C-alpha positions as CSV (number, residue, x, y, z in Angstrom):
1,M,-68.1,3.4,-83.3
2,I,-64.7,3.7,-85.0
3,E,-62.9,0.5,-85.3
4,M,-59.2,0.6,-84.5
5,S,-56.9,-0.5,-87.1
6,G,-54.6,-3.4,-86.5
7,A,-51.7,-1.1,-85.8
8,E,-53.7,0.9,-83.3
9,K,-54.6,-2.3,-81.5
10,I,-51.0,-3.2,-81.3
11,V,-50.1,0.2,-79.9
12,S,-53.0,0.2,-77.4
13,S,-52.0,-3.3,-76.2
14,I,-48.3,-2.3,-75.8
15,M,-49.4,0.9,-73.9
16,S,-51.7,-1.1,-71.7
17,D,-49.0,-3.7,-70.9
18,A,-46.5,-0.9,-70.2
19,Q,-48.9,0.9,-67.9
20,I,-49.5,-2.4,-65.9
21,K,-45.8,-3.1,-65.8
22,A,-45.0,0.5,-64.7
23,E,-47.6,0.3,-61.9
24,S,-46.2,-3.1,-60.8
25,I,-42.7,-1.7,-60.7
26,L,-43.8,1.4,-58.7
27,E,-45.7,-0.9,-56.3
28,E,-42.7,-3.1,-55.8
29,A,-40.4,-0.1,-55.3
30,E,-42.8,1.3,-52.7
31,N,-43.0,-2.0,-50.9
32,K,-39.2,-2.3,-50.9
33,S,-38.9,1.3,-49.6
34,K,-41.3,0.5,-46.8
35,S,-39.4,-2.7,-46.0
36,I,-36.1,-0.8,-45.9
37,L,-37.6,1.9,-43.8
38,Q,-38.9,-0.6,-41.3
39,E,-35.6,-2.5,-41.2
40,G,-33.8,0.8,-40.6
41,E,-36.1,1.7,-37.8
42,A,-35.6,-1.7,-36.2
43,Q,-31.8,-1.4,-36.6
44,A,-32.0,2.1,-35.1
45,V,-33.9,0.7,-32.0
46,L,-31.3,-2.0,-31.6
47,E,-28.4,0.5,-31.9
48,K,-30.1,2.8,-29.4
49,E,-30.5,-0.1,-26.9
50,K,-26.8,-1.1,-27.4
51,I,-25.7,2.5,-26.8
52,L,-27.8,2.7,-23.6
53,E,-26.5,-0.6,-22.4
54,N,-22.9,0.4,-23.0
55,A,-23.5,3.7,-21.4
56,E,-24.9,1.9,-18.3
57,K,-22.0,-0.4,-18.1
58,Q,-19.5,2.5,-18.4
59,S,-21.4,4.4,-15.7
60,K,-21.3,1.4,-13.3
61,M,-17.5,1.0,-14.0
62,R,-16.9,4.7,-13.4
63,Y,-18.9,4.5,-10.2
64,Q,-16.9,1.6,-8.9
65,Q,-13.7,3.4,-9.9
66,I,-14.7,6.5,-8.0
67,I,-15.6,4.4,-4.9
68,S,-12.3,2.5,-5.1
69,E,-10.3,5.7,-5.4
70,A,-12.2,7.2,-2.5
71,K,-11.4,4.2,-0.3
72,M,-7.7,4.3,-1.3
73,N,-7.5,8.0,-0.5
74,S,-9.3,7.4,2.8
75,R,-6.8,4.7,3.7
76,R,-3.9,6.8,2.7
77,M,-5.1,9.7,4.8
78,E,-5.5,7.2,7.7
79,L,-2.0,5.9,7.3
80,E,-0.6,9.5,7.2
81,A,-2.5,10.4,10.3
82,R,-1.2,7.3,12.1
83,E,2.3,8.0,10.9
84,E,2.1,11.5,12.3
85,L,0.8,10.3,15.6
86,I,3.5,7.6,15.8
87,E,6.2,10.1,14.9
88,E,4.9,12.6,17.5
89,A,4.8,9.9,20.2
90,F,8.4,8.9,19.4
91,Q,9.6,12.4,19.5
92,K,8.1,13.0,22.9
93,A,9.4,9.6,24.1
94,E,12.9,10.5,22.8
95,E,12.8,13.9,24.6
96,K,11.7,12.2,27.9
97,L,14.4,9.5,27.5
98,K,17.1,12.2,26.9
99,M,16.1,13.8,30.2
100,I,16.1,10.5,32.1
101,A,19.4,9.4,30.5
102,S,21.1,12.7,31.4
103,S,20.1,12.5,35.0
104,D,21.0,10.2,37.9
105,A,17.6,8.5,37.9
106,P,17.9,5.0,39.4
107,E,15.5,3.6,36.7
108,Y,17.9,4.6,34.0
109,K,20.9,3.0,35.7
110,A,18.8,-0.2,36.1
111,S,17.8,-0.1,32.5
112,L,21.4,0.4,31.4
113,E,22.5,-2.7,33.3
114,K,19.6,-4.6,31.9
115,V,20.4,-3.8,28.2
116,I,24.1,-4.7,28.7
117,T,23.1,-8.0,30.3
118,E,20.7,-8.8,27.4
119,A,23.3,-8.0,24.8
120,G,25.9,-10.1,26.6
121,E,23.5,-13.0,26.7
122,E,22.7,-12.6,23.0
123,I,26.4,-12.8,22.1
124,G,26.8,-15.8,24.4
125,G,29.2,-14.4,26.9
126,G,33.0,-14.4,26.8
127,D,35.4,-11.5,26.6
128,L,33.3,-8.5,25.7
129,L,33.6,-4.7,25.2
130,V,31.0,-2.4,26.5
131,L,30.6,0.9,24.7
132,V,28.6,3.7,26.4
133,K,28.5,7.5,26.4
134,K,31.1,9.2,28.7
135,D,28.5,10.2,31.3
136,D,27.4,6.6,31.7
137,E,30.8,5.1,32.5
138,T,30.5,6.0,36.2
139,K,27.0,4.7,36.3
140,I,28.0,1.1,35.4
141,A,31.7,0.9,36.4
142,S,30.9,-0.4,39.8
143,T,28.3,-3.0,38.7
144,L,30.3,-4.5,35.8
145,S,31.4,-7.5,37.9
146,S,27.8,-8.2,38.9
147,I,26.7,-8.0,35.3
148,E,29.6,-10.4,34.3
149,K,28.4,-12.9,36.9
150,T,24.8,-12.8,35.6
151,I,25.8,-13.3,32.0
152,S,28.1,-16.1,32.9
153,E,25.4,-17.9,34.9
154,R,22.8,-17.5,32.0
155,T,25.1,-18.5,29.2
156,G,27.4,-21.0,30.9
157,A,30.4,-19.1,29.5
158,T,32.9,-17.3,31.7
159,T,32.3,-13.6,30.9
160,K,34.6,-10.6,31.2
161,L,33.3,-7.1,30.5
162,E,35.6,-4.2,29.6
163,L,34.7,-0.6,28.9
164,G,35.6,0.4,25.4
165,E,35.6,3.8,23.7
166,N,32.8,6.2,24.3
167,I,30.0,6.6,21.8
168,P,27.9,9.7,21.1
169,N,24.3,8.6,21.8
170,I,21.3,9.3,24.0
171,G,21.9,6.3,26.2
172,G,22.0,2.6,26.3
173,A,25.0,0.5,25.2
174,V,26.7,-1.3,22.4
175,V,28.2,-4.7,23.4
176,K,30.6,-6.6,21.1
177,T,33.3,-9.2,21.1
178,K,36.9,-7.9,21.3
179,N,37.6,-9.0,17.7
180,G,34.4,-7.0,16.6
181,E,32.9,-10.0,14.8
182,I,29.7,-9.9,16.8
183,E,28.0,-6.7,18.0
184,V,24.6,-6.0,19.6
185,N,23.4,-2.4,19.5
186,N,21.2,-1.8,22.5
187,T,21.4,2.0,22.5
188,I,18.2,3.9,23.1
189,E,18.2,5.1,19.5
190,A,18.6,1.6,18.0
191,R,15.9,0.1,20.3
192,M,13.5,2.9,19.4
193,L,14.2,2.4,15.7
194,R,13.4,-1.3,16.0
195,F,10.2,-0.6,17.8
196,K,9.2,2.1,15.4
197,K,9.6,-0.4,12.4
198,S,7.4,-2.9,14.1
199,L,4.7,-0.3,14.6
200,R,4.9,0.9,11.0
201,S,4.5,-2.7,9.7
202,E,1.3,-3.0,11.9
203,V,-0.1,0.2,10.3
204,A,0.7,-1.1,6.8
205,G,-1.0,-4.4,7.7
206,I,-4.2,-2.4,8.7
207,L,-4.0,-0.4,5.5
208,F,-3.6,-3.2,3.0
209,Q,-5.6,-6.0,4.6
């Protein structure tokens, strides 16, 4: 057996230590690599869960948005349909009223006297002008004194009615004080417009409740 010299022993010892250290470094590096890989995999799982969770939230939000838009469109279509029906009904009513107001129908004459009386009461009686279309003058001329009496009794103010200038309208009357400060428009057109507004507000109430 050949004995190693002192120098060879030193070299062998250094080589052996270097080998052990190298193996230790490689093992540590491998362990760190595995640890980093495991951490990366865990982080990837967390990120995946977050992405899925966010996607689910966005999906639910979009679903609610679509449902909300569908409801709004449905209500809008309902409103439009109601508006069309209301407008159609008013057009038919206006045509019928034109026919009645242009005839000698007793119900129109009674209605004319009624709206004049109501307007006179609303003003509070006194010296008043009554404005009607030309064809209606003859229908109420003979009953003005009777209307005056009724207004006077209901308001407690002596009332005098005088026919004013003719107005272009379907029917009904405008009653106002002689100085023009107070006026009540009880023409068919004005009364229809007031009624139409109340109907439209009801429809809006149904739509936005």
